[in-house]
C-alpha positions as CSV (number, residue, x, y, z in Angstrom):
1,X,-12.5,6.2,16.4
2,X,-11.5,2.6,16.1
3,X,-7.9,1.7,14.2
4,X,-9.6,0.6,10.5
5,X,-11.9,3.6,10.4
6,X,-8.8,5.6,11.6
7,X,-6.5,4.1,9.0
8,X,-9.6,4.6,6.2
9,X,-9.7,8.2,7.1
10,X,-5.8,8.3,6.4
11,X,-5.5,6.2,3.3
12,X,-7.5,7.4,0.1
13,X,-7.2,4.7,-3.0
14,X,-4.2,5.1,-5.0
15,X,-4.7,7.0,-8.6
16,X,-2.9,7.1,-11.4
17,X,-1.4,4.1,-13.8
18,X,-1.4,0.1,-12.4
19,X,1.9,-1.2,-10.9
20,X,2.7,-2.8,-14.4
21,X,2.4,-0.3,-16.4
22,X,4.9,1.5,-14.4
23,X,7.3,-1.5,-14.4
24,X,6.7,-1.9,-18.5
25,X,7.9,2.0,-18.8
26,X,10.3,1.3,-16.6
27,X,11.5,-1.8,-19.3
28,X,11.0,0.3,-22.5
29,X,12.9,3.6,-21.6
30,X,15.8,2.3,-19.4
31,X,16.3,-0.7,-21.8
32,X,17.9,-2.7,-19.4
33,X,19.8,-5.8,-20.1
34,X,19.3,-7.7,-17.0
35,X,16.3,-8.5,-15.5
36,X,15.5,-10.2,-12.0
37,X,11.8,-11.1,-10.6
38,X,11.3,-12.4,-7.5
39,X,7.7,-14.1,-7.2
40,X,6.4,-14.2,-10.9
41,X,4.1,-16.9,-10.0
42,X,1.2,-16.5,-13.4
43,X,4.4,-14.4,-15.9
44,X,1.8,-11.5,-15.3
45,X,4.8,-8.7,-14.9
46,X,7.5,-11.0,-16.0
47,X,6.1,-10.7,-19.8
48,X,6.9,-7.1,-19.6
49,X,11.2,-8.0,-19.8
50,X,12.7,-8.2,-23.1
51,X,16.2,-8.9,-21.7
52,X,18.1,-11.6,-20.3
53,X,15.9,-13.0,-17.1
54,X,16.0,-14.6,-13.9
55,X,12.5,-15.3,-12.6
56,X,12.2,-17.1,-9.3
57,X,8.7,-18.5,-7.4
58,X,8.1,-21.4,-5.5
59,X,5.1,-22.4,-7.4
60,X,5.1,-20.9,-10.9
61,X,1.9,-21.0,-12.6
62,X,3.3,-19.3,-15.8
63,X,1.2,-18.2,-19.3
64,X,1.7,-19.4,-22.3
65,X,3.4,-16.1,-23.7
66,X,5.8,-15.0,-20.5
67,X,8.4,-15.9,-22.7
68,X,8.1,-13.3,-25.2
69,X,11.4,-11.6,-27.3
70,X,13.4,-12.7,-24.3
71,X,17.0,-13.7,-25.4
72,X,17.1,-16.0,-22.8
73,X,14.8,-16.8,-19.3
74,X,16.2,-18.7,-16.4
75,X,13.4,-20.1,-13.9
76,X,14.4,-21.2,-10.4
77,X,11.2,-23.0,-8.7
78,X,12.3,-22.6,-5.7
79,X,12.5,-20.1,-2.6
80,X,14.6,-17.0,-3.1
81,X,16.7,-18.0,0.3
82,X,17.4,-21.4,-1.6
83,X,18.3,-19.5,-4.7
84,X,20.8,-16.7,-3.3
85,X,22.8,-19.3,-0.8
86,X,23.4,-21.4,-4.1
87,X,22.9,-19.3,-6.9
88,X,25.1,-15.4,-7.8
89,X,23.1,-14.0,-10.6
90,X,26.1,-11.7,-11.6
91,X,27.5,-15.4,-12.8
92,X,24.4,-16.5,-14.4
93,X,23.9,-13.3,-16.2
94,X,27.6,-12.5,-16.7
95,X,27.1,-9.0,-15.4
96,X,24.9,-7.4,-12.6
97,X,21.5,-7.2,-12.5
98,X,19.6,-3.6,-13.9
99,X,16.2,-3.9,-13.1
100,X,14.2,-6.2,-10.7
101,X,10.9,-6.5,-9.1
102,X,10.3,-8.0,-5.8
103,X,7.0,-9.6,-5.0
104,X,8.0,-12.4,-3.0
105,X,6.9,-13.9,0.2
106,X,4.5,-10.8,1.9
107,X,6.3,-11.0,5.3
108,X,9.1,-8.1,5.9
109,X,11.7,-9.9,7.2
110,X,11.5,-12.0,3.5
111,X,11.5,-8.7,1.5
112,X,14.8,-7.2,3.6
113,X,16.7,-10.6,2.6
114,X,15.5,-10.3,-0.9
115,X,16.9,-6.9,-0.8
116,X,20.1,-7.3,0.7
117,X,20.6,-10.0,-1.4
118,X,18.9,-8.3,-5.0
119,X,21.6,-5.4,-4.3
120,X,24.5,-7.6,-4.1
121,X,24.2,-8.7,-7.7
122,X,23.4,-4.8,-8.5
123,X,24.7,-1.9,-9.7
124,X,25.1,1.6,-8.6
125,X,22.3,3.1,-10.7
126,X,20.6,-0.1,-10.8
127,X,16.6,0.1,-9.9
128,X,14.7,-2.3,-7.1
129,X,11.2,-1.8,-7.6
130,X,9.3,-3.6,-4.5
131,X,5.5,-4.3,-4.6
132,X,2.6,-4.0,-2.0
133,X,4.1,-1.0,0.2
134,X,1.5,1.0,-0.1
135,X,-1.5,-0.8,1.8
136,X,-5.4,0.2,1.2
137,X,-6.4,-1.1,4.0
138,X,-5.4,-2.0,8.0
139,X,-7.0,-6.2,6.9
140,X,-4.8,-7.2,4.6
141,X,-1.8,-6.1,6.5
142,X,-1.9,-9.1,9.1
143,X,1.0,-11.6,8.6
144,X,-1.4,-14.1,8.3
145,X,-2.7,-14.6,5.2
146,X,-5.6,-17.0,6.0
147,X,-8.3,-14.9,8.7
148,X,-11.7,-15.3,9.3
149,X,-13.9,-13.8,7.0
150,X,-15.1,-10.7,9.6
151,X,-11.5,-9.9,9.1
152,X,-11.2,-9.7,4.9
153,X,-10.3,-6.2,3.7
154,X,-13.5,-5.0,2.2
155,X,-11.4,-3.4,-1.3
156,X,-10.9,-7.1,-1.9
157,X,-11.0,-10.1,0.1
158,X,-8.6,-11.6,-1.5
159,X,-5.6,-9.1,-1.0
160,X,-2.9,-10.1,1.2
161,X,0.0,-7.4,1.5
162,X,1.7,-8.8,5.2
163,X,3.5,-6.5,6.7
164,X,6.3,-5.7,4.2
165,X,5.2,-2.2,4.2
166,X,8.0,-2.3,6.9
167,X,10.9,-2.1,4.6
168,X,10.5,1.3,3.4
169,X,11.0,3.1,7.0
170,X,13.4,0.4,8.2
171,X,15.4,1.6,4.5
172,X,15.1,5.3,4.9
173,X,16.7,4.4,8.8
174,X,19.3,2.4,7.6
175,X,20.3,3.2,4.4
176,X,19.8,7.0,3.6
177,X,22.0,7.1,0.8
178,X,19.6,5.1,-1.0
179,X,17.1,7.0,-3.6
180,X,13.5,5.5,-2.5
181,X,10.7,6.7,-4.1
182,X,6.9,5.6,-3.5
183,X,4.7,5.4,-7.0
184,X,1.3,6.1,-6.3
185,X,0.6,2.9,-8.1
186,X,-2.6,1.4,-8.3
187,X,-3.8,-0.6,-5.9
188,X,-1.0,-1.1,-3.7
189,X,2.1,0.9,-5.0
190,X,5.7,0.5,-5.9
191,X,8.7,1.7,-3.9
192,X,11.6,2.4,-6.6
193,X,15.5,2.5,-5.0
194,X,18.4,3.1,-6.4
195,X,22.0,4.6,-5.5
196,X,22.4,0.9,-4.8
197,X,26.2,0.0,-2.9
198,X,26.8,-3.4,-3.8
199,X,29.1,-3.8,-1.4
200,X,27.3,-2.4,1.6
201,X,26.4,-4.3,4.6
202,X,25.4,-2.0,7.1
203,X,21.8,-4.4,6.4
204,X,23.4,-8.1,6.8
205,X,25.5,-6.4,9.7
206,X,22.3,-5.0,11.9
207,X,19.8,-8.0,10.5
208,X,19.2,-9.5,14.0
209,X,18.0,-5.9,15.5
210,X,16.3,-5.0,12.4
211,X,14.3,-8.0,12.6
212,X,13.1,-7.1,16.3
213,X,12.3,-3.4,15.2
214,X,10.3,-4.7,12.9
215,X,8.3,-7.1,14.5
216,X,7.7,-4.7,17.4
217,X,6.4,-1.8,14.8
218,X,2.6,-1.8,15.2
219,X,-0.6,0.3,14.4
220,X,0.7,3.7,15.5
221,X,4.2,2.9,13.4
222,X,2.1,1.7,10.2
223,X,0.1,5.5,10.9
224,X,3.1,7.3,10.8
225,X,4.4,5.8,8.1
226,X,1.6,6.3,6.1
227,X,1.2,9.6,6.9
228,X,5.2,10.4,6.2
229,X,5.1,9.0,2.3
230,X,5.5,12.0,-0.6
231,X,4.0,9.8,-3.6
232,X,5.3,10.1,-6.9
233,X,2.3,10.2,-9.6
234,X,2.8,7.6,-11.9
235,X,2.8,10.1,-15.1
236,X,6.0,11.6,-13.5
237,X,7.0,8.0,-14.9
238,X,5.1,7.5,-17.9
239,X,7.8,9.2,-20.1
240,X,11.2,9.0,-21.4
241,X,11.8,12.7,-19.7
242,X,10.3,11.5,-16.9
243,X,12.2,8.9,-15.9
244,X,15.5,10.3,-16.5
245,X,15.0,12.6,-13.9
246,X,15.3,9.8,-11.8
247,X,17.0,7.0,-12.9
248,X,19.1,5.5,-15.3
249,X,21.0,2.4,-16.7
């Protein structure tokens, strides 16, 4: 059995509410006062926020309705690394980030830096959401977005997740203090993280080592990760009572 067929045998299509529905429920029931989104692009998920918001993307193509009922919405058309090198979300908001959604560059090292930089501006019970960490098939996990036609995902040829799935085993290894849930939100999962520690420097201090570890992760590691996932059903996060079992702001 080749690698792609073996992965297909192990991973079943995710079921339940889509990731934007889960995000909508988090906004609705947690009622964050501040929200940061990396990779806002069209504003589809950005529209869900009704609080003071910061949106970051190198190339926006926003829908007209993205502002909605937000009291304020700061747009930064730059990369997230550039944003965090010159801006302080806490200073911009006047308070820590309550809820964030990280959906930027689909390479593991970028998501790692986005998590490190975002956590520094959070509080303990803030929630960090990360997209695309449960690949639907093997081709969409390639680090290069442009591939030959025969290498495209058969689920959806335009999907490219890169290797951001690697952030989950890394966080479990280096940050066992975090509360981390992998939600079965189609099409490619949603990871929710809380019990944060803005003062923690473990990931930053071990950054070079972690990058080497992620670079060495291969198909066997992806299989091991896939087998280890304990998916949280989206139905668990569809009501105030359900969400309150896992998160509070």
